[in-house]
N, C-alpha and C positions, 0 to 999 in steps of 0.2 A: 273631805269637803270639796264638792264639785261646784258649789254655787256661792258666790260672794258678790254683793252688789257693788257697783262702781262707787268709789269714794270711801269704802270701808277697808280697814286693815286686812291684808291677806288677799286682796282682790286679784292681783296678778298671779299669785300662786294657784288660786282656784280657777281662774279664767284659762290658764294654760291647759289644765286637765279637761275643762269643759269644751274648749275649742278643739282639742285633739280628738275627743270622742266624736264631735260633730263632723270634723273633717274626714275621719275614717268612715263614718256612716255615709257621707256624701260621695265618697269614692266607691264605696261598696255597692251602692244602688245602681250606678251605671254599669258596673262590672257584672252584677247579677242579670241586668237587662240584656247585656251583650251576650253573655253565656247562654241565657235562655233562648235568645234568637238563633244562636248557632246550633243549639241542640234541636230546636224545633224545625229549622229550615235546612240544616246541614251545610250552610254556607254563611259567611259573614256579610254577604250582599243581601241584606234584608232591612226592613223598615226599623226594626229594633236597634240595629247598629247606629242608625241616624239618631234615634232617641237617646241612646247611650252617649253618643258624642256630644249632643246638646246638654245632657245631664252633667258632663264634665265641667261645664262653665262655672256653675255655683261651687263645685268641688274645688276648682282651681282658685277661685276668689277666696274661699274659706281657708285654703292652704296659705295664701298670701297673708291673711289676717293672723293665722297661726304663727307664721314666721316672725311677724312683727311683735306679737305678744310674748313669744319665746325669748326674745331679746331683752325683755323687761324683768325686773326682780322686785318682789315685795320688799319693803323696808325691813331692816333687821328687827327681830323681836325685842332685843334689848332697847333699841331706840323707841319702839312703840311703848314699851313698859315705862320708860322714863317720861314720855310725852303725855300719854293718855290720862294720867291722874290730874293733869293741869287743864284739861279741856273745860271742865266746869260747865257753865251755862252757854258756852260759845257754840255756834254752829260750825261744823267741821267737815273736812273731807281728807282722806288719806290717799296716797299713791296716785297723783294726777300726772299723767304723761301727756303733755300738750304737744301736738304736732303742727308744724308750719313748713311752708315751702323752703324757708331759709334755714331754719334750725328747730330742733326738737328740745323740749325741756321737761325735766322731771322735778315735781314738787312733792316732797315727802309728806307734808301735812299743811293744810290750809285752814285757817280759822277766821270766822266772820263775826263781827259785833257792830251793829249800827252801820256806819259808813266806813268802818275799818276792816280791811282784809289783809291778813298777815300770814306769810307762809315760810316754811323751812325748806331750804335747798342744800343737800349734801353731796349731790352728784357733781363730781369735778368737771364733767363734760357739759354741764348746764351753765350757760351764760346768765347769771342772775339778773342783770340789767335788761337783757333781751326778754327773758321770761316775764319779768315784771311789766315791761311795756306791752308785751303781747297780751297778757291777761287784762291789763288796764284798758287796752284798746277794745277788746271784745266786750268787756263789761259796759263801757260807754256806748258801744254800738247797740247793746241790748237795753239801753235806757237808764243805766246806773251811772249817771253823770257825776254825782257827788261822792261816789265811792273811791277811796284811795287804796292802792295796793302797795304793800311793802314786803319784799322777800328778803329773808335773812339767811346767811350761810353758817351761822353759829347756833348750835342747839341750845346752849345755855341762855343766850340772849333771846331766843325764840320762846323758851319756857318763861323767862322773866316777863316778856311782852304779854304772853297769855295770862299770867298771874295779874298783871296790871289791868288788862282788859276785863278780866273777871271782877276785879276790885271796883272798877268804874263802869260796869256794864249798864247800870241804870242811866247814868249821864250820857253814855255813848249811844244809847238807844232812844233817849227822850226826844220828843218833838219831831220825829222824822215821819213825814207824810207817806202813806202807802195805799195804793189802790190795788186790790187783789186782781189777778188775771184770770179771766174766764176759762182759759185753756188749762189752767192748773189750780183747780179748786182745792182748798185745804192747805196750800203752800203759803207760808208767810214770806215777808220780804227777804229775809236772810236765806230761806230755803231756795228762793228763786235766784238769788245771787250765786248760791252754791250750784244750782242747776246749770247756770250759764258756764261755770268753770268745768262742770262735768261734761257738758256738751262739746267742748273743744278739746276734750281729753280722750285718749285711746281707751 
């Protein structure tokens, strides 16, 4: 599996392989150009050497991204198997690694229903309160002023919260006004909230 969309289980595992192949290819292209220039002119002092050097810029940027993604891990399969059956009608996203100048945060799973956004955080390095405020701030900046974010550090409580949200999903979603966004045709309100969370994640 070399491709998994952001927000789905196994994203980091698949993304590592994808970015590794891309990085190798981006380094290989300048190398081929450089060697071709050497073989053609008999010296490294030719225009293709300059082209190869410029070509190293995207390769190096890709390498930085690869290093960042290599430091991340997909959530354990056992955790996914316990959580996923309780998703129900909720809009969800798995494996969100939010980056910030002050601190980075890993959210195992995020579920959305109406104005409720609830997430599970098991990474001991993640400050739950910081991550919660960080996500809340960006949601408000994107126009979701009435959405409330609650991150939990206990898997059992998270599952109980999901079950409760599913049981009351009609009440939670009732009467909430929504104007579709022209830039994202086909996405409903909860999809757009999910998209905001994805956009601030690695």
